[in-house]
C-alpha positions as CSV (number, residue, x, y, z in Angstrom):
1,M,-8.0,10.8,22.5
2,D,-7.1,7.3,23.8
3,Y,-7.1,7.8,27.8
4,R,-5.8,4.3,28.5
5,P,-2.7,4.1,30.4
6,I,0.2,3.5,27.7
7,P,2.4,0.4,28.1
8,K,5.8,1.1,29.6
9,Q,7.6,-1.8,28.1
10,V,6.7,-4.0,25.0
11,D,8.3,-6.3,22.5
12,V,8.0,-4.1,19.4
13,V,6.9,-0.7,18.7
14,I,5.3,0.2,15.3
15,V,5.1,3.7,14.5
16,G,2.2,4.4,12.1
17,G,-1.2,3.0,11.9
18,G,-1.7,2.7,8.2
19,V,-2.2,-0.6,6.5
20,V,1.5,-1.3,6.5
21,G,1.9,-0.8,10.4
22,S,-1.3,-2.9,10.9
23,A,0.0,-5.7,8.7
24,V,3.3,-5.5,10.8
25,A,1.4,-5.6,14.1
26,Y,-0.7,-8.5,12.7
27,Y,2.1,-10.8,11.7
28,L,4.1,-10.1,14.8
29,A,1.3,-10.9,16.8
30,R,0.9,-14.3,14.9
31,R,4.5,-15.1,15.6
32,G,3.9,-14.6,19.5
33,L,5.2,-11.3,20.1
34,K,3.4,-8.5,21.8
35,P,3.7,-5.3,19.4
36,L,2.4,-1.8,20.3
37,L,0.9,0.0,17.2
38,L,0.9,3.7,17.7
39,E,-0.9,6.1,15.4
40,R,-0.8,9.8,15.8
41,N,-4.3,10.5,14.4
42,R,-6.8,7.7,13.3
43,L,-6.2,4.2,12.1
44,A,-6.1,4.2,8.2
45,G,-6.6,7.9,8.3
46,E,-4.0,8.7,5.6
47,A,-3.1,7.0,2.3
48,S,-4.6,3.7,3.3
49,G,-7.8,5.0,3.9
50,A,-8.0,6.8,0.6
51,A,-6.7,4.0,-1.8
52,A,-9.0,2.4,-4.3
53,G,-7.7,-1.0,-3.2
54,M,-6.4,-2.4,-6.4
55,L,-4.2,-5.5,-6.3
56,A,-2.6,-4.6,-9.4
57,A,0.7,-6.9,-9.3
58,L,0.8,-7.1,-13.0
59,A,-1.1,-4.0,-14.3
60,E,1.2,-1.7,-12.5
61,M,4.5,-3.5,-13.4
62,E,6.1,-3.1,-16.9
63,E,9.1,-5.1,-16.3
64,T,10.7,-7.9,-14.3
65,G,12.8,-7.1,-11.2
66,P,12.5,-7.3,-7.4
67,L,9.3,-5.2,-7.1
68,Y,7.5,-7.5,-9.7
69,E,8.3,-10.6,-7.8
70,L,7.4,-9.2,-4.6
71,A,4.1,-7.7,-5.9
72,R,3.2,-11.4,-7.2
73,R,4.1,-13.0,-3.9
74,S,2.1,-10.7,-1.9
75,R,-1.0,-10.7,-4.3
76,D,-1.1,-14.4,-3.8
77,L,-1.4,-14.3,0.0
78,F,-4.8,-12.5,-0.1
79,P,-7.4,-15.4,-0.5
80,E,-5.9,-17.0,2.6
81,L,-5.4,-13.8,4.4
82,A,-9.0,-12.9,3.6
83,V,-10.3,-15.9,5.2
84,Q,-8.0,-15.5,8.5
85,L,-9.1,-11.9,9.1
86,R,-12.7,-12.7,8.6
87,E,-12.4,-15.6,11.1
88,L,-10.7,-13.3,13.7
89,T,-12.6,-10.0,13.3
90,G,-15.7,-10.7,11.4
91,I,-14.6,-7.9,8.9
92,D,-15.0,-8.7,5.1
93,I,-12.3,-7.1,3.2
94,A,-14.6,-7.6,0.0
95,L,-11.8,-9.3,-2.0
96,M,-12.9,-9.6,-5.7
97,R,-10.5,-11.5,-8.2
98,R,-12.4,-11.0,-11.1
99,G,-9.4,-9.8,-13.1
100,M,-8.2,-6.4,-14.8
101,L,-8.4,-5.1,-18.4
102,K,-5.1,-2.8,-18.9
103,V,-6.3,-1.1,-22.1
104,A,-4.4,0.6,-25.0
105,Q,-5.6,3.7,-26.9
106,T,-2.7,4.2,-29.4
107,P,-0.6,1.9,-31.5
108,E,2.4,2.8,-29.1
109,Q,0.4,1.6,-26.0
110,V,-0.5,-1.5,-28.1
111,D,3.3,-2.2,-28.6
112,K,4.1,-1.6,-24.9
113,L,1.3,-3.8,-23.6
114,R,2.2,-6.6,-26.0
115,A,5.8,-6.6,-24.6
116,T,4.5,-6.8,-21.1
117,V,2.3,-9.9,-22.1
118,A,5.3,-11.7,-23.4
119,F,7.4,-11.3,-20.0
120,Q,4.3,-11.9,-17.9
121,R,3.6,-15.2,-19.6
122,E,7.2,-16.4,-19.2
123,S,6.9,-15.9,-15.5
124,G,3.8,-18.2,-15.4
125,E,0.9,-15.6,-15.3
126,E,-2.4,-16.0,-16.8
127,V,-2.5,-13.3,-19.2
128,R,-3.8,-12.8,-22.9
129,W,-3.9,-10.1,-25.4
130,L,-7.3,-8.8,-26.8
131,D,-8.0,-6.7,-29.6
132,G,-10.4,-3.9,-29.4
133,Q,-13.5,-6.0,-30.4
134,E,-12.4,-8.8,-27.9
135,A,-11.9,-6.2,-25.2
136,R,-15.5,-5.0,-25.7
137,E,-17.2,-8.3,-25.9
138,C,-15.4,-8.9,-22.1
139,E,-16.6,-5.3,-21.0
140,P,-19.2,-3.9,-23.6
141,A,-19.2,-0.4,-21.8
142,L,-15.7,0.1,-23.4
143,S,-15.5,2.7,-25.9
144,S,-14.2,2.5,-29.6
145,D,-11.0,4.5,-28.5
146,V,-10.0,1.2,-26.7
147,I,-7.9,-0.7,-29.6
148,G,-6.5,-3.4,-27.4
149,A,-6.1,-4.7,-23.9
150,V,-4.2,-7.0,-21.7
151,D,-6.8,-9.5,-19.9
152,I,-4.9,-10.2,-16.5
153,A,-6.7,-12.8,-14.8
154,G,-4.7,-12.9,-11.5
155,D,-5.1,-9.1,-10.3
156,G,-8.1,-7.9,-8.4
157,Q,-9.2,-5.8,-5.6
158,L,-10.5,-5.1,-2.3
159,S,-11.9,-2.6,0.4
160,A,-8.8,-0.7,1.3
161,P,-10.2,0.8,4.7
162,S,-11.7,-2.9,5.5
163,L,-8.2,-4.3,5.1
164,S,-6.5,-1.8,7.3
165,L,-8.9,-2.1,10.0
166,A,-9.1,-5.8,9.9
167,F,-5.2,-6.0,10.2
168,A,-5.4,-3.9,13.3
169,Q,-8.4,-5.7,14.9
170,A,-6.9,-9.0,14.1
171,A,-3.7,-8.0,15.6
172,V,-5.5,-7.0,18.9
173,A,-7.2,-10.2,18.9
174,L,-3.8,-12.0,18.8
175,G,-2.4,-9.9,21.7
176,A,-1.2,-6.7,20.1
177,E,-2.1,-3.4,21.5
178,V,-3.1,-0.4,19.5
179,Y,-3.1,3.3,20.3
180,E,-4.6,6.2,18.4
181,H,-3.8,9.7,18.9
182,C,-0.4,8.9,20.4
183,E,2.6,10.6,18.4
184,V,6.1,9.2,18.6
185,L,8.4,12.2,19.1
186,Q,11.9,10.7,19.3
187,L,13.7,7.4,19.0
188,I,15.8,6.4,22.3
189,T,19.1,4.8,21.4
190,E,21.9,3.6,23.7
191,Q,25.5,3.0,22.8
192,R,26.7,0.0,24.6
193,P,30.3,-0.7,25.7
194,G,32.2,-2.6,23.0
195,V,29.4,-2.5,20.4
196,S,30.3,-0.8,17.2
197,R,26.6,0.6,16.6
198,P,24.0,1.9,19.0
199,R,20.9,0.1,19.3
200,I,17.2,1.0,19.9
201,V,16.0,0.9,23.4
202,G,12.6,2.7,23.0
203,V,10.6,5.5,21.9
204,E,9.5,8.9,23.5
205,T,5.8,9.7,22.8
206,D,3.5,12.7,23.8
207,A,2.1,10.3,26.3
208,G,5.4,9.2,28.0
209,T,8.4,7.0,27.4
210,I,8.1,3.3,25.9
211,T,10.8,0.8,26.4
212,S,11.5,-1.6,23.4
213,E,14.4,-3.3,21.7
214,H,12.6,-3.1,18.4
215,V,11.1,-0.1,16.6
216,V,9.5,-0.3,13.2
217,V,8.9,3.1,11.3
218,T,5.7,2.6,9.2
219,S,4.6,6.3,9.1
220,G,4.5,6.7,5.2
221,V,5.9,9.9,3.8
222,W,6.2,11.2,7.5
223,S,8.8,8.5,8.3
224,S,11.6,10.7,7.2
225,R,10.8,13.3,9.7
226,L,10.9,11.0,12.6
227,L,14.3,9.4,11.4
228,E,15.8,12.7,10.7
229,R,15.7,13.3,14.6
230,S,17.9,10.4,15.0
231,G,20.4,11.4,12.6
232,I,19.2,9.3,9.5
233,R,18.1,10.8,6.4
234,L,15.9,8.3,4.4
235,P,14.6,10.0,1.2
236,L,10.9,10.1,0.7
237,Y,8.7,12.6,-1.0
238,P,4.8,13.0,-1.1
239,V,2.7,12.4,-4.3
240,K,-0.8,13.8,-3.9
241,G,-3.5,11.7,-5.7
242,E,-7.1,12.9,-6.2
243,L,-9.8,10.5,-6.7
244,F,-13.6,10.5,-7.0
245,S,-16.6,8.0,-6.9
246,V,-19.9,7.8,-8.7
247,I,-22.9,5.7,-8.4
248,S,-24.1,3.6,-11.3
249,H,-27.6,2.4,-11.3
250,R,-26.9,-0.4,-13.8
251,P,-24.0,-2.5,-14.2
252,L,-21.3,-0.8,-16.2
253,I,-18.2,-2.9,-15.7
254,H,-17.4,-6.0,-14.0
255,R,-13.7,-5.7,-13.6
256,T,-11.2,-3.1,-13.0
257,I,-10.2,-1.1,-16.2
258,F,-6.7,0.2,-16.0
259,A,-5.3,2.7,-18.4
260,D,-2.1,4.9,-18.4
261,S,-3.9,7.8,-17.3
262,V,-6.8,6.6,-15.2
263,Y,-8.3,3.5,-13.6
264,V,-11.9,2.6,-12.9
265,V,-12.6,0.1,-10.1
266,P,-16.1,-1.3,-9.7
267,K,-17.2,-1.7,-6.0
268,G,-20.4,-2.9,-4.4
269,G,-23.7,-1.3,-4.7
270,G,-22.7,0.1,-8.2
271,R,-20.1,2.4,-6.7
272,L,-17.2,3.2,-9.1
273,I,-13.9,4.8,-7.9
274,V,-12.1,6.8,-10.6
275,G,-8.2,7.8,-9.9
276,A,-5.9,9.0,-9.4
277,T,-3.9,12.1,-10.2
278,M,-0.1,12.3,-9.3
279,V,1.1,15.5,-8.2
280,P,4.7,15.2,-6.7
281,H,6.0,17.0,-3.6
282,R,2.4,18.2,-2.4
283,F,1.1,17.5,1.2
284,D,-2.0,19.5,0.6
285,R,-5.5,17.7,0.9
286,A,-7.3,20.2,-1.6
287,V,-9.4,18.5,-4.4
288,S,-8.6,20.7,-7.6
289,Y,-11.2,21.5,-10.4
290,G,-8.2,20.7,-12.8
291,G,-7.5,17.3,-11.3
292,I,-10.9,16.0,-11.2
293,S,-11.8,17.3,-14.7
294,Q,-8.8,15.7,-15.9
295,L,-9.8,12.2,-14.5
296,M,-13.5,12.9,-15.7
297,Q,-12.4,13.4,-19.3
298,Q,-9.9,10.3,-19.4
299,A,-12.6,8.2,-17.8
300,Q,-15.2,9.1,-20.3
301,K,-13.0,8.5,-23.2
302,I,-12.7,4.7,-22.3
303,L,-16.1,4.4,-20.7
304,P,-18.6,6.9,-22.0
305,G,-21.6,5.6,-20.1
306,I,-20.0,7.0,-17.1
307,V,-21.7,10.2,-17.9
308,E,-24.9,8.8,-16.8
309,T,-23.9,8.0,-13.4
310,E,-24.7,9.9,-10.2
311,W,-21.8,11.9,-8.5
312,E,-20.8,10.7,-4.9
313,R,-17.7,12.5,-3.6
314,A,-14.0,13.4,-4.3
315,W,-11.0,13.0,-1.9
316,T,-7.2,13.0,-2.0
317,G,-4.6,10.4,-0.5
318,I,-0.8,11.5,0.2
319,R,1.2,8.5,-1.2
320,P,4.9,8.0,-0.2
321,Q,7.3,7.6,-2.9
322,T,11.2,6.8,-3.0
323,P,13.7,8.1,-5.4
324,D,14.3,4.7,-6.8
325,G,10.7,3.5,-6.9
326,L,11.2,0.6,-4.4
327,P,9.7,0.7,-0.9
328,Y,11.9,0.5,2.2
329,I,11.3,-2.8,3.9
330,G,13.9,-4.3,6.3
331,P,16.6,-3.3,9.1
332,F,18.7,-0.2,9.3
333,E,22.4,-0.7,9.3
334,R,23.4,2.2,11.6
335,Y,20.9,1.1,14.5
336,E,20.5,-2.3,15.9
337,G,16.7,-3.0,16.4
338,L,15.3,-0.3,14.0
339,Y,13.5,-1.2,10.8
340,A,11.6,0.6,8.0
341,A,8.5,-0.3,6.2
342,A,7.6,2.7,4.1
343,G,7.8,4.3,0.8
344,H,5.1,1.8,-0.9
345,F,3.8,4.6,-3.2
346,R,0.7,3.1,-5.0
347,N,1.3,-0.4,-3.9
348,G,0.8,0.1,0.0
349,I,-2.3,-2.2,-0.1
350,L,-0.9,-4.8,-2.4
351,L,2.3,-5.1,-0.4
352,S,1.0,-5.0,2.9
353,P,0.9,-8.8,3.7
354,I,4.4,-9.6,2.4
355,T,5.9,-6.5,4.2
356,G,4.2,-7.4,7.3
357,Q,5.7,-11.1,7.0
358,T,9.1,-9.9,6.1
359,I,9.4,-7.6,9.0
360,A,8.0,-10.2,11.4
361,N,10.4,-12.9,10.1
362,L,13.4,-10.6,10.8
363,I,12.3,-9.5,14.2
364,A,10.9,-12.9,15.5
365,S,13.7,-15.2,14.1
366,G,16.3,-13.0,12.3
367,T,15.2,-14.7,8.9
368,E,16.5,-12.8,6.0
369,E,15.7,-13.5,2.4
370,E,18.2,-12.7,-0.3
371,E,15.7,-11.6,-2.8
372,L,14.4,-8.9,-0.3
373,K,17.7,-7.1,0.2
374,P,17.0,-4.7,-2.6
375,F,14.3,-3.4,-0.3
376,Y,16.5,-2.7,2.7
377,P,16.8,1.0,3.6
378,E,20.6,0.9,3.8
379,R,20.7,1.2,-0.1
380,V,20.0,4.8,0.3
381,Q,20.0,6.0,3.8
382,E,22.5,8.5,4.7
383,V,23.9,9.5,8.1
384,I,23.4,13.2,9.0
385,T,26.6,14.8,10.4
């Protein structure tokens, strides 16, 4: 429990201390505002702490569109961001830009991946098609089941927990305040005379009332619960993901291997993270025999040598998904001063910098970018009558 007296008035309240909320706090503090970040449990205690840390701007995107462009913009912020965070906090986010191999194991997957190579090249990305033999020349541990691969030079990975904590600590260094074990119970609104819509004037927490003209909801899949109490239904649903890690005592792979059904991410010290199952509409944290067994089988098909590694542990994360697959990033139409930054699904780590920048720009200067409007929550929000 954080026993410090909670502030009574702040510039911005951010509800949720995952990577997105911490990124919003960081970029707001950089703009000279004094944000207050509130987390009901521990910082990075949910999906952000469970993530494998992939920056898969291309590996996860199979068509052009707003999300593809947003992902590329965000990915390109990381090299400079890694330096800034390290200077402010001393935390190394372990950014690695060795690229990824997205592999094909069937002729149908070959055709699909070749099509993605074409549009990604047209957008200026450094990608190339490899046949099975060329893929094994890049990563000799790949099995003969791999009959082709896309070599994606620009994608990479980092330590997800380190990024989340670095954002939060950097925000504090720039003047933000962070409180763990403080739950926001209710949004406080006010209807002013002559104004068509109510505005946010603060939040009610289990530690008292906080006055603020801006509130950003960054609570992942739990965001919808808080908003419903204020009469807004914002569709979000959980997707449970199971992962496990092993230790390899000899180098097995040098870059992330990404397949349709599994990914393997190499970390420092010979650690490999293997993930992730996708079980929609599940909040439980149980690691299932079936889920881990499925991942093991799929990983072994592309990396036979993984059977020689040493078991480390297994865990789960609850990822927030939206009905249309796009995150909610931007202002609410119904309430002045209320913003959402939630629903990032498997791309919360990747999209955290651009999300933080977007919300900070909206609050600090009212800057709106036309290409970011597809992510505004007004596209799906419903008023509860």
